[in-house]
CHARMM internal coordinates of N, CA and C (Angstrom, degrees):
IC EDIT
DIST 1 N 1 CA 1.4530
DIST 1 CA 1 C 1.5249
ANGL 1 N 1 CA 1 C 111.00
DIST 1 C 2 N 1.3244
ANGL 1 CA 1 C 2 N 117.74
DIHE 1 N 1 CA 1 C 2 N -41.48
DIST 2 N 2 CA 1.4754
ANGL 1 C 2 N 2 CA 120.54
DIHE 1 CA 1 C 2 N 2 CA -179.22
DIST 2 CA 2 C 1.5205
ANGL 2 N 2 CA 2 C 111.65
DIHE 1 C 2 N 2 CA 2 C -61.76
DIST 2 C 3 N 1.3296
ANGL 2 CA 2 C 3 N 116.73
DIHE 2 N 2 CA 2 C 3 N -45.08
DIST 3 N 3 CA 1.4690
ANGL 2 C 3 N 3 CA 120.25
DIHE 2 CA 2 C 3 N 3 CA -179.85
DIST 3 CA 3 C 1.5256
ANGL 3 N 3 CA 3 C 109.79
DIHE 2 C 3 N 3 CA 3 C -66.79
DIST 3 C 4 N 1.3135
ANGL 3 CA 3 C 4 N 117.39
DIHE 3 N 3 CA 3 C 4 N -41.39
DIST 4 N 4 CA 1.4640
ANGL 3 C 4 N 4 CA 121.38
DIHE 3 CA 3 C 4 N 4 CA 177.09
DIST 4 CA 4 C 1.5233
ANGL 4 N 4 CA 4 C 110.65
DIHE 3 C 4 N 4 CA 4 C -57.45
DIST 4 C 5 N 1.3220
ANGL 4 CA 4 C 5 N 117.27
DIHE 4 N 4 CA 4 C 5 N -48.28
DIST 5 N 5 CA 1.4635
ANGL 4 C 5 N 5 CA 120.85
DIHE 4 CA 4 C 5 N 5 CA -177.98
DIST 5 CA 5 C 1.5205
ANGL 5 N 5 CA 5 C 111.92
DIHE 4 C 5 N 5 CA 5 C -66.32
DIST 5 C 6 N 1.3217
ANGL 5 CA 5 C 6 N 117.52
DIHE 5 N 5 CA 5 C 6 N -32.76
DIST 6 N 6 CA 1.4629
ANGL 5 C 6 N 6 CA 121.06
DIHE 5 CA 5 C 6 N 6 CA -179.33
DIST 6 CA 6 C 1.5213
ANGL 6 N 6 CA 6 C 112.73
DIHE 5 C 6 N 6 CA 6 C -77.46
DIST 6 C 7 N 1.3349
ANGL 6 CA 6 C 7 N 117.39
DIHE 6 N 6 CA 6 C 7 N -23.23
DIST 7 N 7 CA 1.4606
ANGL 6 C 7 N 7 CA 118.73
DIHE 6 CA 6 C 7 N 7 CA -171.53
DIST 7 CA 7 C 1.5262
ANGL 7 N 7 CA 7 C 116.10
DIHE 6 C 7 N 7 CA 7 C -121.06
DIST 7 C 8 N 1.3009
ANGL 7 CA 7 C 8 N 119.25
DIHE 7 N 7 CA 7 C 8 N -12.58
DIST 8 N 8 CA 1.4603
ANGL 7 C 8 N 8 CA 121.08
DIHE 7 CA 7 C 8 N 8 CA -174.43
DIST 8 CA 8 C 1.5259
ANGL 8 N 8 CA 8 C 112.72
DIHE 7 C 8 N 8 CA 8 C -86.03
DIST 8 C 9 N 1.3163
ANGL 8 CA 8 C 9 N 115.21
DIHE 8 N 8 CA 8 C 9 N 132.41
DIST 9 N 9 CA 1.4646
ANGL 8 C 9 N 9 CA 120.54
DIHE 8 CA 8 C 9 N 9 CA 175.25
DIST 9 CA 9 C 1.5338
ANGL 9 N 9 CA 9 C 111.03
DIHE 8 C 9 N 9 CA 9 C -69.18
DIST 9 C 10 N 1.3244
ANGL 9 CA 9 C 10 N 116.93
DIHE 9 N 9 CA 9 C 10 N -21.38
DIST 10 N 10 CA 1.4664
ANGL 9 C 10 N 10 CA 120.99
DIHE 9 CA 9 C 10 N 10 CA -179.34
DIST 10 CA 10 C 1.5284
ANGL 10 N 10 CA 10 C 112.55
DIHE 9 C 10 N 10 CA 10 C -61.71
DIST 10 C 11 N 1.3086
ANGL 10 CA 10 C 11 N 116.90
DIHE 10 N 10 CA 10 C 11 N -26.76
DIST 11 N 11 CA 1.4623
ANGL 10 C 11 N 11 CA 120.02
DIHE 10 CA 10 C 11 N 11 CA -178.26
DIST 11 CA 11 C 1.5277
ANGL 11 N 11 CA 11 C 111.82
DIHE 10 C 11 N 11 CA 11 C -113.54
DIST 11 C 12 N 1.3193
ANGL 11 CA 11 C 12 N 116.04
DIHE 11 N 11 CA 11 C 12 N 15.19
DIST 12 N 12 CA 1.4596
ANGL 11 C 12 N 12 CA 120.36
DIHE 11 CA 11 C 12 N 12 CA 178.04
DIST 12 CA 12 C 1.5269
ANGL 12 N 12 CA 12 C 109.08
DIHE 11 C 12 N 12 CA 12 C -60.31
DIST 12 C 13 N 1.3104
ANGL 12 CA 12 C 13 N 117.10
DIHE 12 N 12 CA 12 C 13 N 125.06
DIST 13 N 13 CA 1.4576
ANGL 12 C 13 N 13 CA 121.64
DIHE 12 CA 12 C 13 N 13 CA 179.96
DIST 13 CA 13 C 1.5186
ANGL 13 N 13 CA 13 C 114.37
DIHE 12 C 13 N 13 CA 13 C 87.78
DIST 13 C 14 N 1.3242
ANGL 13 CA 13 C 14 N 117.78
DIHE 13 N 13 CA 13 C 14 N -6.87
DIST 14 N 14 CA 1.4651
ANGL 13 C 14 N 14 CA 120.88
DIHE 13 CA 13 C 14 N 14 CA 178.08
DIST 14 CA 14 C 1.5191
ANGL 14 N 14 CA 14 C 108.25
DIHE 13 C 14 N 14 CA 14 C -79.72
DIST 14 C 15 N 1.3146
ANGL 14 CA 14 C 15 N 116.05
DIHE 14 N 14 CA 14 C 15 N 132.26
DIST 15 N 15 CA 1.4610
ANGL 14 C 15 N 15 CA 120.26
DIHE 14 CA 14 C 15 N 15 CA -177.86
DIST 15 CA 15 C 1.5214
ANGL 15 N 15 CA 15 C 109.90
DIHE 14 C 15 N 15 CA 15 C -146.09
DIST 15 C 16 N 1.3172
ANGL 15 CA 15 C 16 N 115.96
DIHE 15 N 15 CA 15 C 16 N 149.08
DIST 16 N 16 CA 1.4551
ANGL 15 C 16 N 16 CA 120.56
DIHE 15 CA 15 C 16 N 16 CA 174.03
DIST 16 CA 16 C 1.5096
ANGL 16 N 16 CA 16 C 115.22
DIHE 15 C 16 N 16 CA 16 C 79.53
DIST 16 C 17 N 1.3248
ANGL 16 CA 16 C 17 N 117.40
DIHE 16 N 16 CA 16 C 17 N 13.91
DIST 17 N 17 CA 1.4584
ANGL 16 C 17 N 17 CA 119.88
DIHE 16 CA 16 C 17 N 17 CA 178.64
DIST 17 CA 17 C 1.5170
ANGL 17 N 17 CA 17 C 110.15
DIHE 16 C 17 N 17 CA 17 C -110.24
DIST 17 C 18 N 1.3160
ANGL 17 CA 17 C 18 N 116.45
DIHE 17 N 17 CA 17 C 18 N 154.31
DIST 18 N 18 CA 1.4586
ANGL 17 C 18 N 18 CA 123.41
DIHE 17 CA 17 C 18 N 18 CA 175.42
DIST 18 CA 18 C 1.5205
ANGL 18 N 18 CA 18 C 107.32
DIHE 17 C 18 N 18 CA 18 C -95.67
DIST 18 C 19 N 1.3212
ANGL 18 CA 18 C 19 N 116.64
DIHE 18 N 18 CA 18 C 19 N 135.42
DIST 19 N 19 CA 1.4594
ANGL 18 C 19 N 19 CA 121.53
DIHE 18 CA 18 C 19 N 19 CA 179.34
DIST 19 CA 19 C 1.5214
ANGL 19 N 19 CA 19 C 109.99
DIHE 18 C 19 N 19 CA 19 C -122.62
DIST 19 C 20 N 1.3080
ANGL 19 CA 19 C 20 N 116.01
DIHE 19 N 19 CA 19 C 20 N 145.15
DIST 20 N 20 CA 1.4540
ANGL 19 C 20 N 20 CA 123.25
DIHE 19 CA 19 C 20 N 20 CA 173.13
DIST 20 CA 20 C 1.5156
ANGL 20 N 20 CA 20 C 107.73
DIHE 19 C 20 N 20 CA 20 C -140.80
DIST 20 C 21 N 1.3260
ANGL 20 CA 20 C 21 N 116.42
DIHE 20 N 20 CA 20 C 21 N 129.52
DIST 21 N 21 CA 1.4674
ANGL 20 C 21 N 21 CA 122.08
DIHE 20 CA 20 C 21 N 21 CA -178.44
DIST 21 CA 21 C 1.5254
ANGL 21 N 21 CA 21 C 111.00
DIHE 20 C 21 N 21 CA 21 C 52.88
DIST 21 C 22 N 1.3251
ANGL 21 CA 21 C 22 N 115.87
DIHE 21 N 21 CA 21 C 22 N 44.07
DIST 22 N 22 CA 1.4724
ANGL 21 C 22 N 22 CA 124.67
DIHE 21 CA 21 C 22 N 22 CA 175.16
DIST 22 CA 22 C 1.5246
ANGL 22 N 22 CA 22 C 114.09
DIHE 21 C 22 N 22 CA 22 C 67.62
DIST 22 C 23 N 1.3009
ANGL 22 CA 22 C 23 N 117.78
DIHE 22 N 22 CA 22 C 23 N 16.51
DIST 23 N 23 CA 1.4644
ANGL 22 C 23 N 23 CA 120.74
DIHE 22 CA 22 C 23 N 23 CA 178.78
DIST 23 CA 23 C 1.5303
ANGL 23 N 23 CA 23 C 109.88
DIHE 22 C 23 N 23 CA 23 C -129.82
DIST 23 C 24 N 1.3555
ANGL 23 CA 23 C 24 N 116.42
DIHE 23 N 23 CA 23 C 24 N 145.58
DIST 24 N 24 CA 1.4638
ANGL 23 C 24 N 24 CA 118.62
DIHE 23 CA 23 C 24 N 24 CA 175.75
DIST 24 CA 24 C 1.5282
ANGL 24 N 24 CA 24 C 109.96
DIHE 23 C 24 N 24 CA 24 C -62.63
DIST 24 C 25 N 1.3027
ANGL 24 CA 24 C 25 N 115.63
DIHE 24 N 24 CA 24 C 25 N 142.02
DIST 25 N 25 CA 1.4564
ANGL 24 C 25 N 25 CA 120.15
DIHE 24 CA 24 C 25 N 25 CA -178.92
DIST 25 CA 25 C 1.5245
ANGL 25 N 25 CA 25 C 108.68
DIHE 24 C 25 N 25 CA 25 C -145.37
DIST 25 C 26 N 1.3119
ANGL 25 CA 25 C 26 N 116.27
DIHE 25 N 25 CA 25 C 26 N 146.81
DIST 26 N 26 CA 1.4581
ANGL 25 C 26 N 26 CA 120.85
DIHE 25 CA 25 C 26 N 26 CA 175.11
DIST 26 CA 26 C 1.5191
ANGL 26 N 26 CA 26 C 108.11
DIHE 25 C 26 N 26 CA 26 C -73.59
DIST 26 C 27 N 1.3205
ANGL 26 CA 26 C 27 N 116.28
DIHE 26 N 26 CA 26 C 27 N 131.22
DIST 27 N 27 CA 1.4636
ANGL 26 C 27 N 27 CA 119.05
DIHE 26 CA 26 C 27 N 27 CA 179.38
DIST 27 CA 27 C 1.5251
ANGL 27 N 27 CA 27 C 110.18
DIHE 26 C 27 N 27 CA 27 C -70.86
DIST 27 C 28 N 1.3070
ANGL 27 CA 27 C 28 N 115.90
DIHE 27 N 27 CA 27 C 28 N 166.08
DIST 28 N 28 CA 1.4635
ANGL 27 C 28 N 28 CA 121.38
DIHE 27 CA 27 C 28 N 28 CA -175.80
DIST 28 CA 28 C 1.5297
ANGL 28 N 28 CA 28 C 111.53
DIHE 27 C 28 N 28 CA 28 C -63.26
DIST 28 C 29 N 1.3173
ANGL 28 CA 28 C 29 N 117.25
DIHE 28 N 28 CA 28 C 29 N 154.73
DIST 29 N 29 CA 1.4672
ANGL 28 C 29 N 29 CA 120.22
DIHE 28 CA 28 C 29 N 29 CA 177.14
DIST 29 CA 29 C 1.5307
ANGL 29 N 29 CA 29 C 112.13
DIHE 28 C 29 N 29 CA 29 C -57.64
DIST 29 C 30 N 1.3355
ANGL 29 CA 29 C 30 N 117.48
DIHE 29 N 29 CA 29 C 30 N -35.19
DIST 30 N 30 CA 1.4608
ANGL 29 C 30 N 30 CA 120.64
DIHE 29 CA 29 C 30 N 30 CA 179.90
DIST 30 CA 30 C 1.5235
ANGL 30 N 30 CA 30 C 111.44
DIHE 29 C 30 N 30 CA 30 C -61.83
DIST 30 C 31 N 1.3240
ANGL 30 CA 30 C 31 N 117.35
DIHE 30 N 30 CA 30 C 31 N -32.47
DIST 31 N 31 CA 1.4669
ANGL 30 C 31 N 31 CA 120.42
DIHE 30 CA 30 C 31 N 31 CA -178.11
DIST 31 CA 31 C 1.5238
ANGL 31 N 31 CA 31 C 112.26
DIHE 30 C 31 N 31 CA 31 C -72.85
DIST 31 C 32 N 1.3142
ANGL 31 CA 31 C 32 N 117.31
DIHE 31 N 31 CA 31 C 32 N -9.41
DIST 32 N 32 CA 1.4525
ANGL 31 C 32 N 32 CA 120.70
DIHE 31 CA 31 C 32 N 32 CA -175.97
DIST 32 CA 32 C 1.5323
ANGL 32 N 32 CA 32 C 113.20
DIHE 31 C 32 N 32 CA 32 C -104.77
DIST 32 C 33 N 1.3254
ANGL 32 CA 32 C 33 N 116.90
DIHE 32 N 32 CA 32 C 33 N 7.15
DIST 33 N 33 CA 1.4670
ANGL 32 C 33 N 33 CA 121.85
DIHE 32 CA 32 C 33 N 33 CA 178.51
DIST 33 CA 33 C 1.5302
ANGL 33 N 33 CA 33 C 107.91
DIHE 32 C 33 N 33 CA 33 C -80.70
DIST 33 C 34 N 1.3201
ANGL 33 CA 33 C 34 N 116.42
DIHE 33 N 33 CA 33 C 34 N 112.91
DIST 34 N 34 CA 1.4628
ANGL 33 C 34 N 34 CA 122.03
DIHE 33 CA 33 C 34 N 34 CA -173.28
DIST 34 CA 34 C 1.5235
ANGL 34 N 34 CA 34 C 113.05
DIHE 33 C 34 N 34 CA 34 C -56.00
DIST 34 C 35 N 1.3154
ANGL 34 CA 34 C 35 N 117.52
DIHE 34 N 34 CA 34 C 35 N -44.34
DIST 35 N 35 CA 1.4640
ANGL 34 C 35 N 35 CA 119.86
DIHE 34 CA 34 C 35 N 35 CA -178.00
DIST 35 CA 35 C 1.5355
ANGL 35 N 35 CA 35 C 110.67
DIHE 34 C 35 N 35 CA 35 C -63.67
DIST 35 C 36 N 1.3102
ANGL 35 CA 35 C 36 N 117.92
DIHE 35 N 35 CA 35 C 36 N -35.08
DIST 36 N 36 CA 1.4668
ANGL 35 C 36 N 36 CA 121.24
DIHE 35 CA 35 C 36 N 36 CA 176.81
DIST 36 CA 36 C 1.5258
ANGL 36 N 36 CA 36 C 111.18
DIHE 35 C 36 N 36 CA 36 C -70.22
DIST 36 C 37 N 1.3233
ANGL 36 CA 36 C 37 N 116.96
DIHE 36 N 36 CA 36 C 37 N -38.05
DIST 37 N 37 CA 1.4667
ANGL 36 C 37 N 37 CA 120.85
DIHE 36 CA 36 C 37 N 37 CA 176.46
DIST 37 CA 37 C 1.5229
ANGL 37 N 37 CA 37 C 110.29
DIHE 36 C 37 N 37 CA 37 C -60.76
DIST 37 C 38 N 1.3212
ANGL 37 CA 37 C 38 N 116.03
DIHE 37 N 37 CA 37 C 38 N -45.06
DIST 38 N 38 CA 1.4642
ANGL 37 C 38 N 38 CA 120.71
DIHE 37 CA 37 C 38 N 38 CA -179.24
DIST 38 CA 38 C 1.5270
ANGL 38 N 38 CA 38 C 111.13
DIHE 37 C 38 N 38 CA 38 C -65.74
DIST 38 C 39 N 1.3104
ANGL 38 CA 38 C 39 N 117.00
DIHE 38 N 38 CA 38 C 39 N -40.22
DIST 39 N 39 CA 1.4693
ANGL 38 C 39 N 39 CA 120.89
DIHE 38 CA 38 C 39 N 39 CA 178.87
DIST 39 CA 39 C 1.5244
ANGL 39 N 39 CA 39 C 110.21
DIHE 38 C 39 N 39 CA 39 C -64.33
DIST 39 C 40 N 1.3173
ANGL 39 CA 39 C 40 N 117.50
DIHE 39 N 39 CA 39 C 40 N -44.64
DIST 40 N 40 CA 1.4617
ANGL 39 C 40 N 40 CA 121.29
DIHE 39 CA 39 C 40 N 40 CA 178.25
DIST 40 CA 40 C 1.5205
ANGL 40 N 40 CA 40 C 110.85
DIHE 39 C 40 N 40 CA 40 C -60.28
DIST 40 C 41 N 1.3154
ANGL 40 CA 40 C 41 N 116.73
DIHE 40 N 40 CA 40 C 41 N -43.68
DIST 41 N 41 CA 1.4682
ANGL 40 C 41 N 41 CA 121.27
DIHE 40 CA 40 C 41 N 41 CA 178.94
DIST 41 CA 41 C 1.5284
ANGL 41 N 41 CA 41 C 110.49
DIHE 40 C 41 N 41 CA 41 C -60.77
DIST 41 C 42 N 1.3197
ANGL 41 CA 41 C 42 N 116.01
DIHE 41 N 41 CA 41 C 42 N -45.67
DIST 42 N 42 CA 1.4585
ANGL 41 C 42 N 42 CA 121.14
DIHE 41 CA 41 C 42 N 42 CA -179.12
DIST 42 CA 42 C 1.5318
ANGL 42 N 42 CA 42 C 111.59
DIHE 41 C 42 N 42 CA 42 C -62.70
DIST 42 C 43 N 1.3104
ANGL 42 CA 42 C 43 N 117.11
DIHE 42 N 42 CA 42 C 43 N -45.76
DIST 43 N 43 CA 1.4675
ANGL 42 C 43 N 43 CA 120.98
DIHE 42 CA 42 C 43 N 43 CA 178.99
DIST 43 CA 43 C 1.5253
ANGL 43 N 43 CA 43 C 110.41
DIHE 42 C 43 N 43 CA 43 C -63.38
DIST 43 C 44 N 1.3168
ANGL 43 CA 43 C 44 N 117.17
DIHE 43 N 43 CA 43 C 44 N -41.28
DIST 44 N 44 CA 1.4638
ANGL 43 C 44 N 44 CA 120.97
DIHE 43 CA 43 C 44 N 44 CA 178.75
DIST 44 CA 44 C 1.5209
ANGL 44 N 44 CA 44 C 110.82
DIHE 43 C 44 N 44 CA 44 C -61.57
DIST 44 C 45 N 1.3319
ANGL 44 CA 44 C 45 N 116.79
DIHE 44 N 44 CA 44 C 45 N -44.25
DIST 45 N 45 CA 1.4701
ANGL 44 C 45 N 45 CA 120.10
DIHE 44 CA 44 C 45 N 45 CA 177.82
DIST 45 CA 45 C 1.5238
ANGL 45 N 45 CA 45 C 111.13
DIHE 44 C 45 N 45 CA 45 C -60.31
DIST 45 C 46 N 1.3222
ANGL 45 CA 45 C 46 N 116.89
DIHE 45 N 45 CA 45 C 46 N -42.84
DIST 46 N 46 CA 1.4668
ANGL 45 C 46 N 46 CA 120.73
DIHE 45 CA 45 C 46 N 46 CA 179.93
DIST 46 CA 46 C 1.5276
ANGL 46 N 46 CA 46 C 110.96
DIHE 45 C 46 N 46 CA 46 C -62.44
DIST 46 C 47 N 1.3117
ANGL 46 CA 46 C 47 N 117.15
DIHE 46 N 46 CA 46 C 47 N -41.14
DIST 47 N 47 CA 1.4619
ANGL 46 C 47 N 47 CA 120.89
DIHE 46 CA 46 C 47 N 47 CA -179.21
DIST 47 CA 47 C 1.5253
ANGL 47 N 47 CA 47 C 112.43
DIHE 46 C 47 N 47 CA 47 C -69.00
DIST 47 C 48 N 1.3231
ANGL 47 CA 47 C 48 N 116.99
DIHE 47 N 47 CA 47 C 48 N -31.43
DIST 48 N 48 CA 1.4656
ANGL 47 C 48 N 48 CA 120.84
DIHE 47 CA 47 C 48 N 48 CA -176.46
DIST 48 CA 48 C 1.5193
ANGL 48 N 48 CA 48 C 113.50
DIHE 47 C 48 N 48 CA 48 C -87.48
DIST 48 C 49 N 1.3070
ANGL 48 CA 48 C 49 N 117.85
DIHE 48 N 48 CA 48 C 49 N -18.34
DIST 49 N 49 CA 1.4712
ANGL 48 C 49 N 49 CA 120.23
DIHE 48 CA 48 C 49 N 49 CA -178.92
DIST 49 CA 49 C 1.4942
ANGL 49 N 49 CA 49 C 111.96
DIHE 48 C 49 N 49 CA 49 C -89.42
END
COOR INIT
IC SEED 1 N 1 CA 1 C
IC BUILD
């Protein structure tokens, strides 16, 4: 999927979507919980700083 997304003209200009097996897919319900997104972002910032 990574190589397909990096090299295929079919997805040229596509951004912000989740892909699985070279096809767009809706991410899991857990990935859409705002408080979890914010916590992940915060932890990532702490680890990178």
